[in-house]
C-alpha positions as CSV (number, residue, x, y, z in Angstrom):
1,M,-74.7,-9.4,-90.5
2,E,-73.0,-6.5,-88.6
3,L,-74.5,-5.3,-85.5
4,N,-74.1,-1.7,-86.4
5,T,-76.3,-2.2,-89.5
6,L,-79.0,-3.9,-87.8
7,A,-79.0,-1.7,-84.6
8,R,-79.3,1.7,-86.7
9,L,-82.6,0.2,-88.2
10,C,-84.0,-1.0,-85.0
11,D,-83.2,2.2,-83.2
12,A,-85.0,4.3,-85.7
13,R,-88.7,5.0,-85.0
14,G,-91.6,3.8,-87.1
15,V,-94.9,2.8,-85.4
16,S,-97.5,1.9,-87.8
17,G,-98.8,4.8,-89.7
18,D,-95.7,6.7,-88.8
19,E,-93.0,5.1,-90.8
20,A,-91.1,8.2,-92.3
21,E,-88.0,8.0,-90.2
22,I,-87.2,4.4,-90.9
23,R,-88.1,4.7,-94.4
24,D,-85.7,7.5,-95.0
25,I,-82.9,5.5,-93.6
26,I,-83.6,2.7,-95.9
27,R,-84.2,5.0,-98.9
28,Q,-80.7,6.4,-98.6
29,Q,-79.3,3.0,-99.1
30,A,-81.7,1.4,-101.5
31,G,-83.4,4.3,-103.4
32,G,-86.8,3.6,-104.8
33,R,-90.2,5.4,-104.8
34,V,-92.7,6.0,-102.0
35,D,-96.4,5.2,-102.9
36,V,-99.5,7.0,-101.4
37,L,-99.8,4.7,-98.5
38,G,-96.1,5.0,-97.7
39,N,-94.4,1.8,-98.9
40,L,-91.0,2.2,-100.2
41,L,-90.8,0.3,-103.6
42,V,-87.5,-0.6,-105.1
43,A,-87.6,-2.2,-108.7
44,R,-84.6,-3.9,-110.1
45,P,-85.0,-5.0,-113.8
46,D,-83.8,-8.3,-115.1
47,P,-80.0,-7.7,-115.7
48,A,-80.1,-10.4,-118.4
49,G,-82.7,-8.3,-120.3
50,G,-84.7,-11.4,-121.4
51,P,-87.9,-13.1,-120.2
52,S,-88.0,-12.8,-116.5
53,V,-90.0,-14.0,-113.5
54,R,-91.7,-11.0,-111.6
55,V,-90.7,-11.6,-107.8
56,M,-91.9,-9.5,-105.0
57,L,-89.7,-9.5,-101.6
58,A,-91.5,-8.0,-98.7
59,A,-90.2,-6.8,-95.3
60,H,-92.3,-4.3,-93.1
61,M,-90.9,-1.2,-91.7
62,D,-93.5,-0.6,-89.0
63,E,-93.2,-1.6,-85.4
64,V,-95.6,-1.9,-82.4
65,G,-96.0,1.1,-80.2
66,F,-98.3,3.7,-78.6
67,L,-100.7,6.5,-79.6
68,V,-101.5,9.5,-77.3
69,T,-105.4,9.8,-77.1
70,H,-105.9,12.3,-74.3
71,L,-104.0,14.7,-72.1
72,E,-105.1,14.5,-68.5
73,K,-105.6,17.2,-66.1
74,N,-102.6,16.2,-64.1
75,G,-100.4,16.4,-67.2
76,R,-100.1,12.6,-67.8
77,L,-100.9,11.1,-71.2
78,R,-103.5,8.5,-71.9
79,F,-102.7,6.2,-74.6
80,S,-103.8,3.1,-76.8
81,T,-101.4,0.4,-78.1
82,V,-100.8,0.1,-81.9
83,G,-100.3,-3.5,-82.8
84,G,-100.2,-6.3,-80.4
85,I,-98.5,-5.5,-77.3
86,D,-98.9,-7.7,-74.0
87,P,-100.0,-5.5,-71.4
88,R,-98.1,-7.3,-68.8
89,V,-94.8,-5.6,-70.1
90,L,-96.1,-2.1,-69.8
91,P,-96.2,-0.9,-66.0
92,G,-92.8,0.9,-65.5
93,L,-91.8,0.8,-68.9
94,A,-89.6,3.7,-70.4
95,V,-90.9,5.1,-73.7
96,L,-90.0,8.0,-76.0
97,V,-92.8,10.4,-76.9
98,G,-93.4,12.6,-79.9
99,R,-91.1,13.9,-82.5
100,D,-88.6,15.2,-80.1
101,R,-88.3,11.8,-78.2
102,A,-89.4,13.2,-74.9
103,P,-88.6,10.6,-72.1
104,G,-91.7,9.1,-70.4
105,I,-92.7,6.1,-68.1
106,I,-95.7,4.2,-68.1
107,G,-97.2,4.4,-64.7
108,L,-99.1,2.3,-62.5
109,G,-100.0,3.0,-58.8
110,P,-97.6,1.4,-56.2
111,P,-98.7,-2.2,-55.2
112,H,-98.5,-1.2,-51.5
113,L,-101.8,0.9,-52.0
114,L,-103.6,-1.8,-53.9
115,D,-106.4,-4.1,-52.6
116,R,-105.5,-7.5,-53.7
117,K,-109.2,-8.4,-54.0
118,E,-109.9,-5.4,-56.2
119,S,-106.6,-5.3,-58.3
120,P,-106.5,-7.3,-61.4
121,A,-103.7,-9.8,-62.1
122,V,-102.8,-7.8,-65.3
123,A,-103.1,-4.0,-65.5
124,R,-105.4,-2.9,-68.4
125,V,-104.0,-0.4,-70.9
126,D,-107.0,1.8,-69.8
127,D,-105.6,2.0,-66.3
128,L,-102.1,3.2,-67.4
129,L,-100.8,6.7,-68.2
130,I,-97.5,8.0,-69.5
131,D,-95.9,10.1,-67.0
132,V,-93.8,12.9,-68.9
133,G,-92.9,15.0,-65.9
134,C,-95.7,17.7,-66.6
135,S,-97.9,18.9,-63.6
136,S,-101.0,20.1,-65.5
137,R,-102.7,19.7,-68.9
138,E,-101.7,23.1,-69.9
139,E,-97.9,22.3,-69.4
140,A,-98.3,19.1,-71.3
141,E,-100.0,20.9,-74.1
142,R,-96.8,22.9,-74.7
143,W,-95.1,19.8,-75.7
144,F,-97.6,17.0,-76.6
145,S,-100.8,16.5,-78.6
146,V,-103.3,13.9,-79.1
147,G,-102.0,11.8,-82.0
148,D,-98.4,11.8,-80.9
149,Y,-96.7,8.4,-81.2
150,A,-94.5,6.8,-78.5
151,T,-92.0,4.0,-78.9
152,F,-89.8,1.7,-76.5
153,A,-86.8,3.5,-75.2
154,T,-84.5,0.5,-75.8
155,V,-81.2,1.1,-77.5
156,A,-79.9,-1.8,-79.6
157,G,-76.7,-3.6,-78.4
158,E,-74.9,-6.9,-78.4
159,L,-76.2,-9.6,-75.9
160,G,-73.7,-12.4,-75.1
161,D,-71.9,-13.9,-77.9
162,G,-73.4,-13.1,-81.4
163,L,-77.0,-12.0,-80.3
164,V,-78.5,-8.7,-80.7
165,L,-80.9,-7.1,-78.3
166,A,-83.2,-4.4,-79.7
167,K,-86.8,-3.2,-80.2
168,A,-88.5,-3.7,-83.4
169,L,-86.5,-6.8,-84.6
170,D,-90.0,-7.6,-86.1
171,D,-89.3,-6.6,-88.8
172,R,-86.3,-4.5,-88.9
173,A,-84.4,-7.9,-89.1
174,G,-86.3,-8.5,-92.4
175,C,-85.6,-5.1,-93.5
176,A,-81.9,-5.8,-93.0
177,V,-82.1,-8.9,-94.9
178,L,-83.8,-7.4,-97.8
179,L,-81.1,-4.6,-98.0
180,E,-78.5,-7.4,-98.3
181,V,-80.4,-9.1,-101.0
182,L,-80.7,-6.0,-103.1
183,A,-76.9,-5.8,-103.2
184,E,-76.8,-8.6,-105.7
185,E,-78.1,-9.2,-109.2
186,Y,-80.5,-11.9,-110.3
187,P,-80.5,-12.8,-113.9
188,G,-84.0,-14.0,-115.2
189,V,-85.7,-12.0,-112.3
190,E,-87.6,-8.6,-112.4
191,L,-87.2,-8.0,-108.8
192,H,-89.6,-5.9,-106.8
193,A,-88.4,-5.1,-103.2
194,V,-90.9,-3.7,-101.0
195,F,-90.5,-2.2,-97.6
196,T,-94.1,-2.1,-96.4
197,V,-96.1,-0.1,-93.9
198,Q,-98.9,-0.8,-91.4
199,E,-98.3,-4.5,-91.3
200,E,-98.9,-4.5,-87.5
201,I,-102.6,-3.2,-87.9
202,G,-103.8,-5.4,-90.8
203,L,-101.2,-6.1,-93.6
204,R,-102.3,-2.9,-95.3
205,G,-99.1,-1.7,-97.1
206,A,-98.4,-5.2,-98.6
207,R,-102.1,-5.4,-99.9
208,V,-101.6,-2.1,-101.9
209,A,-98.1,-3.0,-103.1
210,A,-99.1,-6.4,-104.3
211,H,-102.0,-5.2,-106.3
212,A,-99.6,-2.6,-108.0
213,I,-96.8,-4.9,-108.8
214,A,-98.8,-8.0,-109.7
215,P,-96.0,-10.5,-108.7
216,E,-95.8,-14.1,-110.0
217,V,-93.9,-15.0,-106.9
218,G,-94.1,-13.5,-103.4
219,L,-91.7,-13.9,-100.6
220,V,-92.0,-12.3,-97.1
221,L,-88.9,-11.7,-94.9
222,E,-90.1,-11.5,-91.3
223,G,-89.2,-11.8,-87.5
224,T,-91.1,-14.6,-85.9
225,I,-91.7,-16.0,-82.5
226,A,-89.2,-18.1,-80.5
227,A,-91.0,-18.9,-77.2
228,E,-88.2,-20.4,-75.4
229,G,-89.4,-19.5,-71.9
230,A,-89.0,-21.6,-68.7
231,G,-91.2,-24.7,-68.5
232,R,-92.2,-25.0,-72.2
233,E,-91.7,-28.1,-74.1
234,E,-89.7,-28.3,-77.3
235,A,-92.7,-28.5,-79.4
236,D,-94.2,-25.5,-77.9
237,R,-91.1,-23.3,-78.4
238,V,-92.4,-22.6,-82.0
239,T,-88.8,-21.9,-83.1
240,A,-85.3,-21.5,-81.6
241,V,-82.8,-18.6,-81.9
242,G,-79.6,-19.7,-83.4
243,A,-81.1,-22.6,-85.4
244,G,-81.3,-21.1,-88.7
245,P,-84.0,-19.6,-91.1
246,V,-87.6,-20.4,-90.3
247,L,-90.0,-21.8,-92.9
248,S,-93.7,-21.4,-92.3
249,L,-96.4,-23.8,-93.5
250,M,-99.5,-21.9,-92.3
251,D,-100.6,-19.2,-90.0
252,R,-103.8,-17.2,-89.4
253,T,-103.4,-15.1,-92.5
254,S,-102.1,-17.5,-95.3
255,I,-100.9,-21.1,-96.4
256,A,-97.5,-21.2,-97.9
257,S,-97.1,-22.6,-101.4
258,R,-96.0,-26.1,-100.9
259,E,-93.8,-26.0,-104.2
260,M,-91.9,-22.9,-102.9
261,V,-91.4,-24.4,-99.5
262,R,-90.0,-27.6,-101.2
263,V,-87.6,-25.5,-103.3
264,L,-86.6,-23.4,-100.3
265,V,-85.7,-26.6,-98.5
266,E,-83.6,-27.8,-101.5
267,V,-81.8,-24.5,-101.8
268,A,-81.1,-24.5,-98.0
269,E,-79.7,-28.0,-98.0
270,Q,-77.6,-27.4,-101.3
271,A,-76.0,-24.2,-99.6
272,G,-75.5,-26.1,-96.4
273,L,-77.7,-23.7,-94.4
274,P,-79.5,-25.0,-91.2
275,Y,-83.4,-24.3,-91.4
276,Q,-86.3,-25.0,-89.2
277,F,-90.1,-25.1,-89.5
278,R,-92.5,-22.8,-87.6
279,R,-94.3,-24.9,-85.1
280,S,-97.4,-22.9,-84.7
281,G,-100.3,-21.7,-86.9
282,Q,-100.8,-18.6,-84.8
283,G,-99.9,-15.0,-85.8
284,G,-99.6,-13.7,-89.5
285,N,-97.6,-11.4,-91.9
286,D,-97.6,-9.8,-95.1
287,A,-98.0,-13.0,-97.0
288,G,-101.6,-13.1,-96.2
289,A,-102.2,-10.0,-98.3
290,I,-99.8,-10.8,-101.0
291,S,-101.1,-14.2,-101.5
292,L,-104.7,-13.0,-102.1
293,A,-103.8,-10.2,-104.6
294,L,-105.5,-10.1,-107.9
295,E,-105.9,-13.8,-109.1
296,G,-103.7,-14.9,-106.3
297,V,-100.0,-15.2,-105.9
298,P,-97.9,-18.2,-104.7
299,T,-96.3,-17.0,-101.5
300,A,-94.0,-18.1,-98.7
301,A,-92.2,-16.7,-95.8
302,I,-88.6,-16.9,-94.4
303,S,-88.4,-15.6,-90.9
304,V,-85.5,-14.8,-88.3
305,P,-86.4,-16.4,-84.9
306,C,-86.7,-13.8,-82.2
307,R,-87.4,-14.1,-78.3
308,Y,-89.8,-11.8,-76.6
309,L,-91.3,-10.5,-79.9
310,H,-93.5,-7.3,-79.7
311,G,-91.8,-6.4,-76.2
312,P,-89.6,-3.7,-75.2
313,A,-86.6,-5.7,-76.2
314,S,-86.2,-8.8,-78.5
315,V,-83.2,-11.2,-79.0
316,A,-82.1,-12.6,-82.1
317,S,-78.9,-14.1,-83.6
318,L,-76.9,-12.1,-86.0
319,E,-75.9,-15.5,-87.9
320,D,-79.6,-16.2,-88.3
321,V,-80.1,-12.8,-89.9
322,D,-77.1,-13.5,-92.2
323,R,-78.4,-17.1,-93.0
324,V,-81.9,-15.8,-93.9
325,A,-80.3,-13.3,-96.4
326,R,-78.2,-16.2,-97.9
327,L,-81.1,-18.4,-98.3
328,T,-83.4,-15.6,-99.9
329,A,-80.8,-14.7,-102.4
330,A,-79.9,-18.2,-103.3
331,F,-83.8,-18.9,-103.7
332,V,-84.3,-15.8,-105.9
333,R,-81.3,-16.7,-108.0
334,R,-82.7,-20.1,-108.6
335,V,-86.1,-18.7,-109.7
336,G,-84.4,-16.8,-112.3
337,T,-82.0,-19.4,-113.5
338,E,-84.6,-22.1,-113.9
339,G,-87.6,-19.7,-114.6
340,L,-89.6,-21.0,-111.8
341,R,-93.2,-20.2,-111.5
342,F,-95.3,-22.0,-108.6
343,R,-98.7,-23.1,-107.6
344,Y,-100.2,-24.1,-104.2
């Protein structure tokens, strides 16, 4: 995976409910149609023209971010978070606000003026404001409105040797993988690639798309946690960056089809690809919505391990992204070649 390809996707803006910018970039390359909710659906008919397995691949376009909820008298912006963001990372954070990407900073009073007995260990979002350099509400109203979105101001770049540092790797890494997979053909497969919306606030886009497509096989491409912080035992790290694609058995939203996981392992081993299992049942992804569509859909997920997920900057391995793309393509190819249909 080339850094520039992934960086362009990550630098684009697309907080849940406002995915137009990132969707337009993906659509320029992949084509497809946009449904009412905003999902981008790309259909590829079976190139062999015979009986085929209907496969849905999903990667979500949206990222966590912020929504302006009130303009204060002093010109600062009150906000709420969109998606799961740890409030510990917010004070002093640079953000971009509104369509014009106006620079701002999330402010908190200086620690010198705080009474330790009264100050909380972690600032609450309700106590934070975005400072955009305005001195009054009237001035702020010239540039900003309630309902404006804000994103982390991070610019993607290389970190060390073969790593990428960027915002929104969850799930622009999955989007990059899905674009790679779409470049190939899969005889025996009726392929439906879906770049979904609003995953971070309840898997909403995937739910709508899965009901429309009625897939026989569902596979989610995601970024997942690599909790490699100081003092953590190996078993608590969930995954490791650089150790290959991540296979999940269960999380809060779904249980993977064991038949699919078995085939994914076989495909990885046959291709000489390293893989790892996700060592946590926390979190969730679009598999939760796809697996419950209609009469049920056998579903699994392949993830790119990322450090500092949902923060202003995450870290992933470009080689891991490439490996996830190779494993996904090989799995879909086998589904078509053998006409595989799965159960739980």
